[in-house]
C-alpha positions in Angstrom: 0.0 0.0 0.0 2.8 2.4 0.8 4.2 1.8 -2.7 1.0 3.0 -4.3 0.9 6.2 -2.3 4.6 6.9 -3.3 3.7 6.2 -6.9 0.9 8.8 -6.7 3.4 11.5 -5.5 5.9 10.5 -8.2 3.4 10.7 -11.0 2.1 14.1 -9.7 5.7 15.4 -9.6 6.5 14.2 -13.1 3.4 15.5 -14.9 2.4 18.4 -12.7 3.4 22.1 -12.6 6.7 22.7 -10.8 6.5 24.0 -7.3 9.4 26.4 -7.7 9.6 29.5 -10.0 13.1 29.0 -11.6 15.3 31.3 -9.5 17.8 32.8 -10.6 16.7 32.7 -14.2 13.2 34.0 -13.6 13.0 37.0 -11.3 10.6 36.8 -8.4 7.4 38.8 -8.7 6.5 40.5 -5.4 3.0 41.3 -4.4 1.8 44.9 -4.1 1.4 44.6 -0.4 5.0 43.8 0.2 6.8 45.9 2.8 10.3 46.3 1.4 13.2 48.7 1.7 12.4 52.3 2.8 12.9 55.1 0.3 12.9 58.9 1.0 12.2 62.1 -0.9 14.8 64.2 1.0 13.6 67.5 -0.5 10.1 67.0 0.9 11.4 66.0 4.4 11.0 68.6 7.2 13.2 66.6 9.6 10.6 66.4 12.3 12.0 63.1 13.7 8.7 61.2 14.0 9.9 58.4 11.9 13.0 58.0 14.1 10.8 58.0 17.3 8.4 55.4 15.9 11.2 53.0 14.6 11.1 50.0 17.0 14.8 49.1 16.2 16.2 52.6 16.1 17.4 52.1 12.6 16.6 55.7 11.6 18.4 58.8 12.8 17.4 62.4 12.0 19.7 65.4 12.4 17.9 68.7 12.1 21.0 70.9 12.3 22.8 69.1 9.5 19.5 68.4 7.6 20.4 64.7 7.3 18.4 61.5 7.4 20.2 58.2 8.1 18.9 54.6 7.9 20.8 51.5 9.0 19.5 49.0 6.4 20.5 45.8 8.2 18.8 47.0 11.4 15.5 47.8 9.7 12.8 45.1 10.1 10.5 46.6 7.4 7.6 47.2 9.7 6.8 50.5 7.8 5.8 52.3 11.0 8.0 55.2 9.8 6.0 55.3 6.5 2.7 55.3 8.3 3.7 58.2 10.7 5.4 60.5 8.2 3.1 63.5 7.9 4.7 64.9 4.7 4.5 61.5 2.9 8.1 61.6 1.9 8.8 58.0 3.0 7.7 54.9 1.1 8.4 51.2 0.8 10.0 49.8 -2.3 9.3 46.4 -3.8 12.8 45.2 -3.1 14.8 44.0 -0.1 18.4 44.8 0.9 20.8 42.1 -0.3 22.4 40.3 2.6 26.0 41.3 3.0 28.9 40.9 5.5 29.2 44.7 5.8 26.4 46.6 7.5 24.9 49.1 5.1 24.1 52.7 6.3 22.6 55.2 3.9 22.7 58.9 4.7 20.7 61.5 2.8 21.4 65.2 3.1 19.2 68.0 2.0 21.0 70.8 0.2 20.6 74.3 1.6 18.2 76.5 -0.3 21.0 79.1 -1.0 22.8 76.5 -3.1 19.7 75.9 -5.2 19.2 79.7 -5.7 22.9 80.0 -6.7 22.5 77.2 -9.2 19.4 78.9 -10.7 21.3 82.2 -10.9 24.2 80.6 -12.7 21.9 79.1 -15.3 20.4 82.5 -15.9 23.9 84.2 -16.2 25.3 81.6 -18.6 23.9 83.0 -21.9 25.2 86.5 -21.0 28.6 85.2 -20.1 28.9 83.3 -23.4 27.9 86.4 -25.4 30.6 88.5 -23.6 33.2 85.8 -24.3 32.4 86.1 -28.0 33.2 89.8 -27.8 30.0 90.8 -29.6 27.4 93.2 -28.3 23.8 93.6 -29.6 24.8 96.7 -31.7 27.7 94.8 -33.4 25.7 91.7 -34.2 22.8 93.8 -35.5 24.9 96.1 -37.6 27.5 94.8 -40.0 28.8 91.4 -40.8 32.5 90.8 -39.9 34.9 90.9 -42.8 37.5 88.1 -42.9 41.1 89.0 -42.3 43.5 88.2 -45.1 45.8 85.3 -44.4 49.6 85.3 -45.0 50.5 85.2 -48.6 47.2 86.7 -49.9 47.0 90.2 -51.2 44.9 92.5 -49.0 42.1 94.3 -50.8 42.4 98.0 -50.3 
């Protein structure tokens, strides 16, 4: 009798659908409800520190003075309490996990000060004026006459 029950399992395994999904050749499809690695939009963050206070493993550190947000990836348990408590909705969970490693991964995100953003915008506005000045032309010169080519060596100059 035991032989017949084993034969049933063997036949089901031979002619049935495989129970595995073919890793590493076929990537795994994660469900939409998966709580994966934490992502942040650092420009939207106000550095209130609620996410760091709610984290049960103290994997998140927020520094208001330096405007930095740090997460210890190997210490995070993917509970998504930080995502639920963020009032600016700048945290989210991704559909991936951190790859196991022998070195503990720590990610630090820093928000650039607004002065740097304003300076970058001013530089973009000044760039066309500086290129025009480097060409040595003004609006009156470019609107007036066309430049005449200078004679090269060995060519007679037209007088």
